[in-house]
C-alpha positions, -999 to 999 in steps of 0.1 A, spaced: 302 66 -160 293 75 -124 261 54 -125 280 24 -140 306 26 -112 280 27 -85 263 -4 -99 296 -23 -100 303 -12 -64 270 -25 -53 276 -60 -67 311 -61 -53 298 -53 -18 271 -80 -23 298 -105 -31 318 -97 0 289 -104 23 275 -133 4 291 -159 25 274 -149 57 237 -145 51 210 -133 27 219 -104 4 197 -77 -11 210 -62 -43 189 -32 -56 187 -31 -94 168 2 -99 194 18 -121 201 17 -158 172 -2 -173 165 1 -210 130 12 -219 107 17 -249 71 25 -252 50 1 -273 44 -36 -277 76 -47 -293 79 -81 -309 106 -104 -295 115 -79 -268 116 -107 -242 144 -125 -261 179 -128 -246 194 -116 -278 177 -84 -289 190 -50 -299 179 -25 -273 207 -1 -279 184 26 -292 161 23 -262 160 50 -235 180 45 -203 159 50 -173 160 45 -135 133 28 -114 109 39 -101 95 49 -134 61 58 -148 60 56 -186 25 68 -189 31 102 -175 54 109 -204 27 102 -230 10 132 -247 -24 145 -236 -52 130 -257 -82 153 -262 -115 135 -265 -130 131 -299 -160 153 -307 -184 124 -305 -173 110 -272 -201 111 -247 -204 106 -209 -210 70 -197 -235 69 -169 -240 31 -168 -217 28 -138 -231 49 -109 -198 52 -92 -175 58 -122 -169 93 -135 -166 87 -172 -170 119 -192 -151 106 -222 -129 76 -231 -98 88 -212 -113 113 -187 -109 88 -159 -73 80 -167 -61 116 -170 -64 119 -208 -32 98 -212 -34 70 -237 -33 34 -225 -5 12 -238 25 -12 -232 60 -5 -221 90 -28 -223 120 -28 -199 153 -47 -203 183 -51 -181 215 -71 -187 236 -84 -159 262 -111 -152 255 -132 -121 282 -131 -94 301 -164 -91 293 -164 -53 256 -168 -62 262 -204 -72 247 -228 -47 224 -201 -34 188 -194 -40 183 -163 -62 151 -144 -63 139 -115 -85 117 -92 -64 93 -66 -78 74 -43 -55 49 -36 -82 43 -35 -120 16 -12 -132 -11 -22 -141 -3 -58 -150 31 -73 -160 51 -102 -172 87 -110 -164 112 -129 -186 147 -142 -179 168 -151 -209 137 -152 -230 116 -175 -207 86 -162 -187 94 -166 -150 65 -147 -134 43 -117 -134 15 -99 -117 -22 -94 -125 -26 -68 -97 2 -43 -100 -4 -26 -66 12 -55 -48 46 -71 -53 59 -106 -59 91 -126 -61 101 -152 -86 128 -179 -81 154 -176 -110 180 -199 -95 178 -224 -123 174 -198 -150 208 -181 -146 237 -187 -169 270 -180 -151 300 -165 -167 280 -147 -194 254 -118 -196 218 -126 -187 188 -106 -196 157 -96 -176 128 -83 -197 96 -69 -183 64 -62 -202 40 -37 -184 5 -30 -197 -18 -2 -184 -49 -22 -194 -80 -6 -209 -94 28 -199 -123 10 -180 -98 -10 -158 -95 19 -134 -115 50 -124 -85 72 -121 -49 77 -134 -28 47 -125 5 53 -144 24 24 -160 55 4 -157 81 -4 -130 67 22 -107 83 7 -75 116 -9 -65 132 -39 -81 159 -61 -64 177 -94 -63 174 -114 -31 200 -141 -25 193 -166 3 206 -200 14 193 -228 -8 182 -255 17 168 -235 47 158 -199 48 132 -174 60 102 -171 38 88 -140 21 77 -113 46 86 -138 74 84 -118 106 52 -109 125 55 -87 155 26 -81 179 23 -62 212 -6 -79 230 3 -59 261 12 -22 255 6 -3 287 26 27 299 45 7 325 50 -26 307 46 -43 273 48 -78 258 64 -83 224 56 -115 205 77 -123 174 67 -150 149 87 -162 119 82 -183 88 109 -207 78 112 -231 48 134 -262 48 140 -286 19 129 -321 26 165 -333 28 172 -308 57 154 -322 88 179 -309 114 165 -288 143 160 -251 136 184 -229 156 172 -192 157 187 -161 173 163 -132 180 176 -98 189 155 -67 197 167 -31 197 150 0 213 144 32 194 179 45 204 195 14 188 204 -2 221 201 -40 224 174 -49 249 170 -86 242 188 -115 226 181 -152 228 189 -183 209 164 -212 207 163 -246 190 133 -265 177 127 -296 158 114 -288 123 77 -295 117 79 -314 84 41 -315 81 40 -277 79 65 -264 54 70 -235 54 66 -235 91 54 -204 110 61 -204 147 67 -181 177 104 -172 182 99 -156 216 77 -135 239 95 -106 255 86 -84 285 96 -47 284 93 -24 313 85 13 307 82 9 270 86 38 246 51 37 229 45 47 193 20 75 188 13 104 164 34 127 186 61 101 195 65 78 164 93 58 179 103 24 164 119 -7 178 137 -33 156 136 -71 156 164 -91 140 160 -128 134 188 -151 123 191 -187 114 223 -200 129 245 -231 123 261 -253 149 290 -228 154 266 -199 161 272 -183 128 242 -168 110 234 -181 75 201 -162 70 190 -130 85 159 -108 83 147 -77 103 117 -55 107 108 -22 125 78 -22 147 61 0 172 47 -7 207 12 7 207 -23 -1 219 -54 4 196 -90 1 208 -123 6 190 -157 10 206 -191 26 199 -187 44 232 -156 64 223 -147 56 186 -110 51 187 -83 51 214 -45 51 209 -26 40 240 -57 45 261 -65 80 249 -94 90 227 -81 102 193 -102 115 164 -90 105 130 -86 137 110 -79 123 76 -75 124 39 -85 98 13 -64 101 -19 -48 80 -46 -11 70 -44 0 91 -74 23 122 -69 9 148 -92 32 158 -121 56 130 -110 29 104 -119 27 70 -102 65 65 -96 69 60 -58 96 86 -49 102 85 -11 112 122 -10 80 133 -28 59 111 -5 76 125 26 69 161 14 32 153 12 32 137 46 49 167 62 25 190 45 -5 171 58 9 170 94 14 208 92 -23 213 84 -35 190 112 -40 157 94 -32 126 114 -47 99 91 -45 87 55 -69 62 39 -50 44 10 -78 49 -16 -83 24 -31 -52 2 -33 -21 -6 -13 5 22 -14 43 16 -16 63 2 13 82 35 15 49 53 21 42 30 51 77 34 64 73 72 63 39 70 80 56 50 108 83 76 111 60 107 111 31 94 131 4 91 105 -25 66 112 -34 45 81 -64 27 69 -49 2 45 -72 -6 16 -68 -35 -8 -93 -31 -37 -116 -6 -53 -143 -31 -64 -145 -69 -61 -147 -70 -99 -123 -83 -125 -127 -49 -143 -111 -31 -114 -86 -58 -103 -62 -55 -133 -87 -67 -159 -67 -97 -169 -76 -124 -144 -109 -128 -126 -111 -112 -91 -124 -146 -78 -91 -161 -87 -70 -133 -72 -80 -125 -37 -67 -157 -21 -32 -147 -32 -34 -109 -29 -46 -109 7 -16 -129 21 9 -107 2 -8 -76 14 -13 -85 50 22 -101 55 39 -72 37 22 -45 59 12 -60 93 43 -49 112 37 -12 105 24 5 137 8 32 116 -18 8 102 -48 5 125 -76 -7 101 -77 -31 71 -102 -23 44 -111 -49 18 -127 -26 -7 -146 5 -16 -182 13 -26 -191 -24 -29 -226 -29 -17 -243 -12 -46 -229 -36 -73 -253 -65 -81 -227 -80 -104 -202 -86 -75 -197 -123 -72 -225 -143 -55 -251 -116 -62 -257 -106 -25 -241 -71 -27 -208 -80 -12 -220 -101 18 -206 -135 8 -172 -121 -6 -167 -102 26 -174 -133 47 -150 -153 26 -121 -128 28 -123 -117 64 -113 -151 80 -81 -151 59 -73 -115 70 -79 -124 106 -58 -156 104 -29 -135 91 -35 -106 115 -60 -109 144 -50 -76 159 -68 -51 137 -105 -46 126 -117 -52 91 -140 -29 71 -151 -19 36 -163 16 26 -199 18 15 -214 42 -10 -246 62 -2 -264 50 -34 -295 30 -26 -307 46 6 -314 81 -6 -318 105 23 -343 84 43 -326 84 76 -350 57 89 -341 33 61 -325 0 69 -286 -1 66 -271 -22 39 -266 -59 49 -229 -55 45 -228 -26 70 -241 -49 97 -212 -73 93 -180 -52 92 -159 -45 123 -160 -8 115 -191 7 98 -176 29 71 -199 52 51 -189 75 23 -206 109 27 -236 97 48 -225 106 83 -261 117 90 -271 81 91 -248 74 121 -273 83 149 -303 62 137 -282 33 126 -264 33 159 -296 32 179 -309 1 160 -275 -16 159 -255 -6 190 -225 -27 180 -217 -4 150 -186 17 153 -188 46 128 -162 60 105 -168 85 76 -145 69 50 -151 97 26 -162 132 34 -171 158 8 -150 190 5 -182 209 -5 -197 201 29 -165 208 48 -172 219 83 -208 205 87 -197 170 79 -171 174 107 -190 192 134 -223 174 129 -207 141 137 -206 130 174 -169 136 177 -168 119 211 -182 86 198 -172 84 161 -138 73 149 -133 102 126 -133 110 89 -112 111 57 -119 140 33 -120 129 -3 -94 141 -27 -78 168 -5 -48 169 -29 -58 174 -65 -48 145 -87 -47 132 -123 -78 113 -135 -115 114 -127 -117 146 -147 -151 163 -151 -142 170 -187 -115 183 -210 -93 203 -207 -94 196 -170 -69 167 -165 -81 154 -132 -98 160 -99 -95 197 -89 -117 199 -58 -91 194 -31 -77 220 -6 -42 216 -21 -35 219 -58 -16 193 -78 17 210 -70 8 210 -32 1 247 -30 -26 253 -4 -59 268 -16 -79 291 7 -100 262 18 -69 245 32 -68 272 59 -105 266 67 -98 229 72 -67 237 93 -88 258 116 -108 228 128 -81 201 124 -58 222 146 -83 240 170 -56 251 195 -37 270 168 -46 307 163 -52 313 126 -65 341 104 -66 338 66 -85 361 42 -100 347 10 -126 361 -15 -158 345 -24 -167 350 -60 -199 350 -80 -196 312 -85 -202 308 -47 -168 292 -44 -137 306 -27 -114 321 -53 -77 327 -52 -78 364 -60 -114 374 -62 -114 377 -100 -146 361 -112 
């Protein structure tokens, strides 16, 4: 009964504020769920009374039983970068499958005349959405969200039904455990019908971010129906990290009918003695934009947090934050949360970030897909620098498996960049991982053409950050004099997995290269840190520092077990070794026992 009351209270609150501006109504609670592909589950009239009641975020795959490999299952070595020991070894020995979600609601009368959107932050791995039995949208790449306009699908004065079908795909559609289902937030977004801010409408940049002064530029996207050609009146207000208003201004512009939606600069703001965002002082400003009517009353409103900070990259010093050299001391891990699965719980994510900070990490590479919005919010708040990565491979197989990658990237890149570009924690965009060794990648030139096609779109949406891809060592062996891959010569940041020893020679031949060790091996921990030129390289991200489900080396091992923290976040002895050089100014003594296996054991029993 408590949950039902909370849901009613939320809708009542939404109704009270509906007259003024857009309204966000979370609908994470009290969904009906069942596992399996159920016939007619999308219909408005369907008996789901025996289904389980769940709350979003939810990962249905984590609840499936472990599936041991059949005796005749053999390793698959056809893919040089896929760890396939048996059919489900890469996916954590959890069976693939389909899950159905249903939710019944009655639209508020105040929604009439408004634009009503259904917003999903992600459906894993692919998904389809139905309202009252009609398909209204879906996703072929579950790591990113989408919205669908259901204004004309609603039936007022009676119950309406949302049904969602989520499919984990086939085992070969991922190289690790992905989870399944509504693993991120779901909400209604109610806006004005004829003029409103677009999806992810605000873009805040700080082209000047010095210690004594800064410039803040705020852009916005606005849509107007053809019938509404009146000038656009916008009010922009900016607040400092203490919540104090430091700027407000109202401006009016004639609407550009030839560009609809129209993206334009709201204002450029000068700030003296700015409070700059850094790993030690992760302070956040807020920009609030409102569309206002002739009386000055707001009829649509959006806001975003942002940070004032300056990032610089150069082969001479690697990376500088606010004018100071900073070495990235990082981790490359998947988004899942151990025994919690793929469901994006902010409290669990924050626990991991705090643990990483305690051990000296200042950087996370989102291997190999976009993480949740709550993850990025937490990185902003805790001062973690992020390399934000879009894909594993530019192949249909690893891009959901349902729609060709060639038909996806033009849509996934705008959603990804616009969603994430205001986060000060993000300093590099990565378009993919271990790409240059795959001859089957579109256009047959080992990633060169796909990269050159995608990068201009990234730069148009965000010209402030460099673009990279991570490259696998396969193909060069250990010949340090060999020629770099063609793709390595094109990226803004030269990112190598495991082959830091190539940096010196490649840098001599190609002085423009700025090196980053996008994956570093735990087995070479120490040498792969100290043997880099720490003064000139950007830094590194150690692979799989937190154990995770999937990519198992064989049953009964359920996943990757070579990190410095186990799957429950307990530190292994090697965590203290890493801490000793990630936090060199901190005195540390930790005793561990090396066993006969030449590995560091917990208790010396071997």
